[in-house]
C-alpha positions in Angstrom: -25.3 16.0 0.5 -21.9 15.4 2.0 -22.0 11.7 1.3 -22.9 12.3 -2.4 -20.1 14.9 -2.7 -17.6 12.4 -1.2 -18.7 9.6 -3.5 -18.3 11.8 -6.6 -14.9 13.1 -5.4 -13.6 9.6 -4.7 -14.9 8.4 -8.1 -12.9 11.0 -10.0 -9.9 11.5 -7.7 -9.0 8.0 -6.7 -8.3 5.2 -9.2 -7.0 2.7 -6.7 -9.0 -0.3 -5.7 -9.8 -0.2 -2.0 -7.8 -3.4 -1.4 -4.7 -1.6 -2.7 -4.6 1.3 -0.2 -1.4 2.2 1.6 -0.9 3.6 5.0 -0.9 7.1 3.5 -4.3 6.4 1.9 -5.7 5.2 5.3 -4.4 8.4 6.9 -6.3 10.5 4.3 -9.5 8.6 5.0 -9.2 9.1 8.7 -8.5 12.8 8.3 -11.4 13.1 5.9 -13.8 11.5 8.3 -12.7 13.9 11.0 -13.3 16.9 8.7 -16.8 15.9 7.6 -18.1 14.5 10.9 -19.6 17.8 12.0 -21.6 18.1 8.8 -23.0 14.6 9.2 -23.9 15.0 12.9 -23.9 18.8 13.5 -26.0 21.6 12.3 -26.6 22.4 8.6 -24.3 25.4 8.6 -21.3 23.1 8.8 -22.0 21.4 5.5 -20.2 24.0 3.3 -17.2 23.9 5.5 -17.1 20.1 5.4 -17.4 20.1 1.6 -14.6 22.7 1.2 -12.3 20.9 3.8 -12.9 17.5 2.4 -12.4 18.6 -1.2 -9.2 20.4 -0.2 -7.8 17.3 1.5 -8.7 15.1 -1.4 -7.0 17.5 -3.9 -4.0 17.6 -1.7 -3.9 13.8 -1.5 -4.2 13.6 -5.3 -1.3 16.0 -5.8 0.9 14.0 -3.4 0.0 10.8 -5.1 0.9 12.2 -8.5 4.2 13.6 -7.1 5.0 10.2 -5.6 4.3 8.5 -8.9 6.9 10.8 -10.6 9.6 10.7 -7.8 11.1 7.5 -6.4 12.3 9.4 -3.3 8.9 10.9 -2.6 7.3 7.5 -3.0 9.6 6.0 -0.5 8.9 8.8 2.0 5.1 8.8 1.5 4.4 5.1 1.0 7.5 3.1 1.9 8.8 0.2 -0.2 8.2 -3.6 -0.4 10.2 -5.7 2.1 11.9 -8.9 1.1 10.7 -11.8 3.4 12.1 -14.9 1.6 15.1 -15.2 -0.6 15.8 -18.5 -2.3 13.7 -20.5 0.0 15.1 -19.0 3.2 13.1 -16.7 5.4 14.8 -13.4 6.3 13.9 -13.4 10.0 15.3 -10.0 10.7 13.0 -8.4 8.1 10.1 -10.4 9.4 10.7 -9.3 13.0 11.3 -5.7 12.1 8.0 -5.5 10.2 6.0 -7.7 12.6 5.3 -10.5 10.1 4.7 -13.8 12.0 5.5 -17.1 10.5 1.8 -18.1 10.5 1.0 -14.8 8.6 3.8 -15.6 6.1 2.6 -19.1 5.7 -1.0 -17.9 5.0 0.3 -15.5 2.4 2.3 -18.3 0.7 -0.8 -20.6 0.7 -2.7 -17.7 -0.9 -0.2 -17.8 -3.7 -0.6 -21.6 -4.0 2.9 -22.3 -2.6 3.6 -25.7 -1.1 7.1 -25.4 0.2 9.5 -22.6 1.0 12.1 -24.2 -1.3 10.0 -23.3 -4.3 10.0 -19.6 -3.4 12.7 -17.4 -5.1 11.4 -14.1 -3.6 8.5 -13.2 -1.3 7.7 -9.6 -0.5 5.6 -7.8 2.0 3.9 -5.3 -0.3 2.9 -1.7 0.6 -0.7 -2.8 1.1 0.2 -5.6 3.5 -0.2 -8.4 1.1 2.5 -11.0 0.3 3.6 -11.5 -3.3 5.7 -14.4 -4.5 8.1 -15.0 -7.4 8.6 -18.8 -7.8 11.9 -20.2 -8.6 10.3 -21.9 -11.6 8.9 -18.6 -12.9 12.0 -16.6 -12.8 14.4 -16.6 -15.7 17.0 -13.8 -16.0 17.5 -10.7 -13.9 14.4 -9.6 -12.1 13.3 -6.1 -13.1 10.2 -5.7 -11.0 12.0 -5.4 -7.7 13.0 -2.3 -5.8 16.6 -1.4 -7.0 18.1 -1.7 -3.5 16.8 -5.3 -3.1 17.7 -6.2 -6.7 21.3 -5.0 -6.1 21.7 -6.9 -2.9 20.0 -10.2 -3.9 20.8 -10.4 -7.6 22.0 -13.9 -8.5 
């Protein structure tokens, strides 16, 4: 019963693909598992408590996600922001070190984007979900408008 209720709740409250989850989303899943564990392995009298607790947590998470979608400051606090790893073919080693991105991990992310050389990369970002996204030099014409404002202001050519 708890599993079915969770499935229905996730279906209607969460529109993100599982591969696009942030650290905040992972925290919600861990808290949710803690709330419902007694109903799954305990006595039947804990089922209602688990359903109420789980639904409350999911509604709270949905409210925070909607608030973060409307407020840039709230989004930064709850989810963080993308980190620039490569600028004009040069790795930003300080950012890589600060966010524990190794050169082999970066290279794997670049290969996943069909990049052959660093020199072809205009920007590479560590995204909120841990993936690496790339804007190629050949693809970029004009001022980038999909970058976080702080990064765009600092690295605008």
